[in-house]
C-alpha atoms as a printed R data frame, in Angstrom:
    type eleno elety resid chain resno       x      y       z
1   ATOM     1    CA   MET     A     1 237.864 89.969 196.685
2   ATOM     2    CA   PRO     A     2 235.377 87.064 196.897
3   ATOM     3    CA   GLU     A     3 235.250 85.698 200.437
4   ATOM     4    CA   ALA     A     4 235.796 82.100 199.288
5   ATOM     5    CA   TYR     A     5 239.239 82.963 197.912
6   ATOM     6    CA   GLN     A     6 240.764 84.469 201.045
7   ATOM     7    CA   HIS     A     7 241.684 82.981 204.386
8   ATOM     8    CA   PRO     A     8 239.026 83.574 207.075
9   ATOM     9    CA   ASP     A     9 241.693 85.249 209.253
10  ATOM    10    CA   ASN     A    10 243.220 87.152 206.309
11  ATOM    11    CA   LEU     A    11 246.462 85.153 206.356
12  ATOM    12    CA   TRP     A    12 246.487 84.894 202.543
13  ATOM    13    CA   PHE     A    13 244.306 85.624 199.560
14  ATOM    14    CA   GLY     A    14 243.934 84.479 195.978
15  ATOM    15    CA   LEU     A    15 245.478 86.179 192.963
16  ATOM    16    CA   SER     A    16 244.046 84.017 190.181
17  ATOM    17    CA   ALA     A    17 241.743 81.020 189.852
18  ATOM    18    CA   ARG     A    18 241.023 77.970 187.718
19  ATOM    19    CA   ALA     A    19 238.151 75.522 187.834
20  ATOM    20    CA   ARG     A    20 238.394 71.726 187.857
21  ATOM    21    CA   VAL     A    21 236.034 70.676 185.097
22  ATOM    22    CA   ILE     A    22 234.835 67.706 183.053
23  ATOM    23    CA   PHE     A    23 235.962 67.235 179.453
24  ATOM    24    CA   TYR     A    24 234.529 65.136 176.622
25  ATOM    25    CA   ARG     A    25 235.428 64.619 172.974
26  ATOM    26    CA   THR     A    26 233.959 67.417 170.902
27  ATOM    27    CA   GLU     A    27 232.922 65.142 168.037
28  ATOM    28    CA   ASP     A    28 231.044 62.798 170.375
29  ATOM    29    CA   GLY     A    29 229.217 65.521 172.279
30  ATOM    30    CA   ARG     A    30 228.434 65.667 175.957
31  ATOM    31    CA   PRO     A    31 226.240 62.859 177.307
32  ATOM    32    CA   ASP     A    32 222.870 64.376 178.199
33  ATOM    33    CA   TRP     A    33 222.948 62.844 181.677
34  ATOM    34    CA   LEU     A    34 226.459 64.004 182.613
35  ATOM    35    CA   ASP     A    35 226.144 67.171 184.694
36  ATOM    36    CA   ASP     A    36 227.875 66.901 188.059
37  ATOM    37    CA   TYR     A    37 231.055 65.624 189.694
38  ATOM    38    CA   GLU     A    38 228.871 62.940 191.262
39  ATOM    39    CA   ASP     A    39 228.123 61.579 187.770
40  ATOM    40    CA   LEU     A    40 231.774 60.566 187.351
41  ATOM    41    CA   ALA     A    41 230.942 57.644 189.666
42  ATOM    42    CA   ASP     A    42 228.010 56.500 187.496
43  ATOM    43    CA   PRO     A    43 228.411 52.865 186.310
44  ATOM    44    CA   ARG     A    44 227.706 54.059 182.763
45  ATOM    45    CA   LEU     A    45 231.281 55.384 182.792
46  ATOM    46    CA   VAL     A    46 233.013 52.118 183.706
47  ATOM    47    CA   GLY     A    47 236.374 52.111 181.943
48  ATOM    48    CA   GLU     A    48 235.848 55.627 180.569
49  ATOM    49    CA   VAL     A    49 237.352 58.152 183.025
50  ATOM    50    CA   CYS     A    50 240.830 59.687 182.723
51  ATOM    51    CA   ILE     A    51 242.035 61.547 185.810
52  ATOM    52    CA   ARG     A    52 245.284 62.141 187.649
53  ATOM    53    CA   SER     A    53 246.451 60.128 190.635
54  ATOM    54    CA   SER     A    54 244.707 60.529 193.962
55  ATOM    55    CA   SER     A    55 248.026 61.818 195.351
56  ATOM    56    CA   ASN     A    56 247.727 64.913 193.149
57  ATOM    57    CA   ILE     A    57 246.877 68.047 195.106
58  ATOM    58    CA   TYR     A    58 244.070 69.019 192.718
59  ATOM    59    CA   ASN     A    59 242.249 65.757 193.344
60  ATOM    60    CA   ILE     A    60 242.904 65.937 197.073
61  ATOM    61    CA   SER     A    61 241.393 69.433 197.091
62  ATOM    62    CA   LEU     A    62 238.365 68.267 195.108
63  ATOM    63    CA   MET     A    63 237.834 65.417 197.553
64  ATOM    64    CA   ALA     A    64 238.279 67.825 200.468
65  ATOM    65    CA   GLU     A    65 235.471 69.945 199.065
66  ATOM    66    CA   MET     A    66 233.300 66.866 198.496
67  ATOM    67    CA   ILE     A    67 233.739 65.973 202.172
68  ATOM    68    CA   ASP     A    68 232.624 69.476 203.113
69  ATOM    69    CA   VAL     A    69 229.529 69.588 200.902
70  ATOM    70    CA   VAL     A    70 228.215 65.999 200.872
71  ATOM    71    CA   GLY     A    71 229.837 64.481 203.966
72  ATOM    72    CA   ALA     A    72 232.623 61.936 204.372
73  ATOM    73    CA   GLU     A    73 230.476 58.837 203.810
74  ATOM    74    CA   ALA     A    74 229.037 60.043 200.516
75  ATOM    75    CA   ALA     A    75 232.445 61.348 199.441
76  ATOM    76    CA   GLU     A    76 233.970 57.919 200.039
77  ATOM    77    CA   ALA     A    77 231.252 56.217 197.992
78  ATOM    78    CA   TRP     A    78 231.941 58.708 195.211
79  ATOM    79    CA   ALA     A    79 235.681 58.040 195.313
80  ATOM    80    CA   GLN     A    80 235.014 54.299 195.077
81  ATOM    81    CA   GLY     A    81 232.741 54.849 192.080
82  ATOM    82    CA   VAL     A    82 235.282 56.976 190.238
83  ATOM    83    CA   ALA     A    83 238.034 54.436 190.975
84  ATOM    84    CA   ASN     A    84 235.814 51.728 189.484
85  ATOM    85    CA   ASN     A    85 235.371 53.831 186.332
86  ATOM    86    CA   LEU     A    86 239.031 54.536 185.543
87  ATOM    87    CA   ALA     A    87 239.975 53.943 181.924
88  ATOM    88    CA   ARG     A    88 243.594 53.272 182.896
89  ATOM    89    CA   PRO     A    89 245.863 53.579 185.932
90  ATOM    90    CA   PRO     A    90 246.328 57.331 186.542
91  ATOM    91    CA   GLN     A    91 249.411 58.652 184.798
92  ATOM    92    CA   GLY     A    92 250.819 62.061 183.958
93  ATOM    93    CA   GLY     A    93 249.378 65.503 184.504
94  ATOM    94    CA   ASP     A    94 246.173 67.174 183.406
95  ATOM    95    CA   ARG     A    95 247.463 67.768 179.874
96  ATOM    96    CA   ASP     A    96 248.066 64.026 179.604
97  ATOM    97    CA   GLN     A    97 244.455 63.315 180.543
98  ATOM    98    CA   LEU     A    98 243.311 65.611 177.748
99  ATOM    99    CA   ARG     A    99 245.688 63.993 175.266
100 ATOM   100    CA   ALA     A   100 244.356 60.561 176.231
101 ATOM   101    CA   LEU     A   101 240.792 61.790 175.800
102 ATOM   102    CA   ALA     A   102 241.544 63.211 172.361
103 ATOM   103    CA   ALA     A   103 243.203 59.914 171.408
104 ATOM   104    CA   GLY     A   104 240.127 57.900 172.391
105 ATOM   105    CA   GLU     A   105 241.606 56.217 175.458
106 ATOM   106    CA   CYS     A   106 238.640 57.433 177.507
107 ATOM   107    CA   SER     A   107 235.401 59.279 176.896
108 ATOM   108    CA   VAL     A   108 235.609 61.661 179.874
109 ATOM   109    CA   ALA     A   109 238.544 63.438 181.501
110 ATOM   110    CA   VAL     A   110 239.011 65.720 184.489
111 ATOM   111    CA   SER     A   111 241.351 68.701 184.238
112 ATOM   112    CA   ASN     A   112 241.822 72.243 185.413
113 ATOM   113    CA   THR     A   113 240.752 74.838 182.876
114 ATOM   114    CA   TYR     A   114 244.157 76.457 182.590
115 ATOM   115    CA   TYR     A   115 245.773 73.281 181.245
116 ATOM   116    CA   TRP     A   116 243.322 73.321 178.350
117 ATOM   117    CA   GLY     A   117 244.122 77.019 177.905
118 ATOM   118    CA   ALA     A   118 247.836 76.223 177.727
119 ATOM   119    CA   LEU     A   119 247.223 73.647 174.995
120 ATOM   120    CA   ALA     A   120 244.984 76.047 173.075
121 ATOM   121    CA   ALA     A   121 247.599 78.826 173.275
122 ATOM   122    CA   SER     A   122 250.535 76.569 172.344
123 ATOM   123    CA   ASP     A   123 252.694 77.070 169.273
124 ATOM   124    CA   ASN     A   124 252.796 73.288 168.875
125 ATOM   125    CA   PRO     A   125 250.167 72.114 166.343
126 ATOM   126    CA   GLU     A   126 249.806 68.818 168.226
127 ATOM   127    CA   ASP     A   127 248.771 70.710 171.366
128 ATOM   128    CA   THR     A   128 246.253 72.912 169.592
129 ATOM   129    CA   ALA     A   129 244.797 69.829 167.896
130 ATOM   130    CA   VAL     A   130 244.173 68.302 171.321
131 ATOM   131    CA   ALA     A   131 242.517 71.506 172.535
132 ATOM   132    CA   GLN     A   132 240.233 71.516 169.516
133 ATOM   133    CA   ALA     A   133 239.373 67.841 169.898
134 ATOM   134    CA   VAL     A   134 237.999 68.237 173.423
135 ATOM   135    CA   SER     A   135 235.383 70.436 175.071
136 ATOM   136    CA   PHE     A   136 234.508 71.056 178.704
137 ATOM   137    CA   PHE     A   137 231.651 72.084 180.926
138 ATOM   138    CA   TYR     A   138 231.395 73.349 184.479
139 ATOM   139    CA   PRO     A   139 229.962 70.682 186.781
140 ATOM   140    CA   ASN     A   140 227.149 71.189 189.288
141 ATOM   141    CA   GLN     A   141 225.750 74.307 187.665
142 ATOM   142    CA   GLY     A   142 222.256 73.259 188.669
143 ATOM   143    CA   ASN     A   143 223.135 73.040 192.344
144 ATOM   144    CA   ARG     A   144 226.227 73.990 194.361
145 ATOM   145    CA   GLY     A   145 228.629 75.066 191.580
146 ATOM   146    CA   ALA     A   146 232.066 74.076 190.303
147 ATOM   147    CA   HIS     A   147 235.208 73.405 192.330
148 ATOM   148    CA   VAL     A   148 237.785 76.205 192.038
149 ATOM   149    CA   ASN     A   149 241.511 76.273 192.861
150 ATOM   150    CA   ILE     A   150 243.556 79.427 193.348
151 ATOM   151    CA   SER     A   151 247.063 80.767 193.120
152 ATOM   152    CA   GLY     A   152 247.509 82.895 196.207
153 ATOM   153    CA   ALA     A   153 249.945 84.830 198.341
154 ATOM   154    CA   GLY     A   154 250.528 86.206 201.799
155 ATOM   155    CA   VAL     A   155 253.194 88.059 203.767
156 ATOM   156    CA   THR     A   156 255.468 86.007 206.013
157 ATOM   157    CA   ALA     A   157 255.527 86.839 209.701
158 ATOM   158    CA   HIS     A   158 259.142 88.039 209.614
159 ATOM   159    CA   ALA     A   159 259.140 89.736 206.215
160 ATOM   160    CA   PRO     A   160 261.948 92.357 206.305
161 ATOM   161    CA   ASN     A   161 260.064 94.761 204.027
162 ATOM   162    CA   ARG     A   162 256.505 94.222 205.187
163 ATOM   163    CA   ASP     A   163 255.054 97.509 203.931
164 ATOM   164    CA   ASN     A   164 256.442 97.061 200.437
165 ATOM   165    CA   ALA     A   165 255.342 93.429 200.397
166 ATOM   166    CA   ILE     A   166 251.789 94.531 201.170
167 ATOM   167    CA   ARG     A   167 251.954 97.207 198.471
168 ATOM   168    CA   PHE     A   168 253.115 94.602 195.955
169 ATOM   169    CA   LEU     A   169 250.270 92.232 196.818
170 ATOM   170    CA   GLU     A   170 247.794 95.086 196.594
171 ATOM   171    CA   TYR     A   171 249.154 95.884 193.138
172 ATOM   172    CA   LEU     A   172 248.644 92.251 192.089
173 ATOM   173    CA   VAL     A   173 244.909 92.635 192.667
174 ATOM   174    CA   SER     A   174 244.692 95.869 190.669
175 ATOM   175    CA   ASP     A   175 242.836 95.596 187.370
176 ATOM   176    CA   GLU     A   176 246.070 96.022 185.399
177 ATOM   177    CA   ALA     A   177 247.986 93.297 187.203
178 ATOM   178    CA   GLN     A   178 244.988 90.955 187.331
179 ATOM   179    CA   GLN     A   179 244.725 90.999 183.539
180 ATOM   180    CA   ILE     A   180 248.465 90.356 183.105
181 ATOM   181    CA   PHE     A   181 248.596 87.691 185.806
182 ATOM   182    CA   ALA     A   182 245.567 85.753 184.537
183 ATOM   183    CA   ASP     A   183 246.393 85.908 180.832
184 ATOM   184    CA   SER     A   184 249.996 84.838 181.412
185 ATOM   185    CA   ASN     A   185 248.820 81.534 182.877
186 ATOM   186    CA   ASN     A   186 245.390 81.088 181.238
187 ATOM   187    CA   GLU     A   187 243.639 81.546 184.566
188 ATOM   188    CA   PHE     A   188 240.716 83.654 185.756
189 ATOM   189    CA   PRO     A   189 241.147 86.953 187.590
190 ATOM   190    CA   ILE     A   190 240.182 86.852 191.240
191 ATOM   191    CA   VAL     A   191 238.805 90.390 191.103
192 ATOM   192    CA   PRO     A   192 235.340 90.409 189.483
193 ATOM   193    CA   GLY     A   193 234.901 92.402 186.296
194 ATOM   194    CA   VAL     A   194 238.496 92.291 185.018
195 ATOM   195    CA   ALA     A   195 238.562 91.435 181.297
196 ATOM   196    CA   ILE     A   196 241.049 88.896 179.946
197 ATOM   197    CA   THR     A   197 241.997 87.973 176.384
198 ATOM   198    CA   GLY     A   198 243.388 84.414 176.456
199 ATOM   199    CA   PRO     A   199 241.749 81.137 175.366
200 ATOM   200    CA   VAL     A   200 239.721 80.842 178.578
201 ATOM   201    CA   ALA     A   201 238.287 84.366 178.212
202 ATOM   202    CA   PRO     A   202 234.943 83.125 176.777
203 ATOM   203    CA   PHE     A   203 234.477 80.812 179.766
204 ATOM   204    CA   THR     A   204 234.695 83.137 182.748
205 ATOM   205    CA   GLU     A   205 230.984 83.123 183.595
206 ATOM   206    CA   PHE     A   206 230.024 80.106 185.717
207 ATOM   207    CA   LEU     A   207 228.687 79.230 189.145
208 ATOM   208    CA   SER     A   208 231.451 78.349 191.606
209 ATOM   209    CA   SER     A   209 230.786 76.403 194.782
210 ATOM   210    CA   GLY     A   210 231.699 79.227 197.141
211 ATOM   211    CA   VAL     A   211 233.472 76.785 199.468
212 ATOM   212    CA   ASN     A   212 236.307 78.621 201.188
213 ATOM   213    CA   VAL     A   213 239.650 77.436 199.832
214 ATOM   214    CA   SER     A   214 240.968 76.962 203.382
215 ATOM   215    CA   VAL     A   215 238.689 73.900 203.597
216 ATOM   216    CA   TYR     A   216 240.956 72.122 201.123
217 ATOM   217    CA   GLY     A   217 243.795 72.138 203.627
218 ATOM   218    CA   ILE     A   218 241.599 71.378 206.630
219 ATOM   219    CA   ASN     A   219 240.129 68.258 204.991
220 ATOM   220    CA   ALA     A   220 243.248 67.162 203.063
221 ATOM   221    CA   GLY     A   221 244.271 64.428 205.498
222 ATOM   222    CA   GLN     A   222 240.789 62.937 205.560
223 ATOM   223    CA   ALA     A   223 240.626 63.136 201.756
224 ATOM   224    CA   THR     A   224 243.876 61.199 201.427
225 ATOM   225    CA   ASP     A   225 242.658 58.559 203.893
226 ATOM   226    CA   ILE     A   226 239.487 58.060 201.858
227 ATOM   227    CA   PHE     A   227 241.388 57.646 198.603
228 ATOM   228    CA   ASP     A   228 243.653 55.085 200.289
229 ATOM   229    CA   ARG     A   229 240.733 53.114 201.747
230 ATOM   230    CA   VAL     A   230 238.953 52.725 198.419
231 ATOM   231    CA   GLY     A   231 242.157 51.851 196.569
232 ATOM   232    CA   PHE     A   232 242.120 54.882 194.292
233 ATOM   233    CA   PRO     A   233 245.548 54.738 192.608
């Protein structure tokens, strides 16, 4: 179990993961200067960024990590830059950002990988068309690595069947359960070396930031304050 995906005091641990990545239209190609999360604030992207609302937990967590790795002042400047670059007022979920990107409403979108996987695995031809129309890359591969979210679990303090609860969680990090769990939701296994078969299977090798997920909660209040100060919708 990677240290970044479990609580420092072992209160909970991750079961599956997904990265928050940058998408572009496949036919246009990726701009050769666009590499990092920081580049989303570049003035060259004015009016070109699709992303969910700042009240969304995924964006709060990303900002919480930014605070941890670059400091609050730089994180606030970044948030202001991204707000200046929005193609439209934030609306909908991650799938909606990808649909807007495919439709030409923006040239760059931010989404978790598993939302793209859900579109790619859909039985709806409109969804698969969106998945084919967009491509993604992992940000910050030349430095600190990409931001990763998890689905996790723990045992409550007053669990009536504590031993069985622990056995169940231990099963969920077995190779068998990891494959089932990840493929069912187009996520990545937490346990290294477990093979998956879904749409995101070719994209499991990337550098993650290694920031402990607990930081997202610790810095969440400060992240929200920053978004509010810069007027990020």
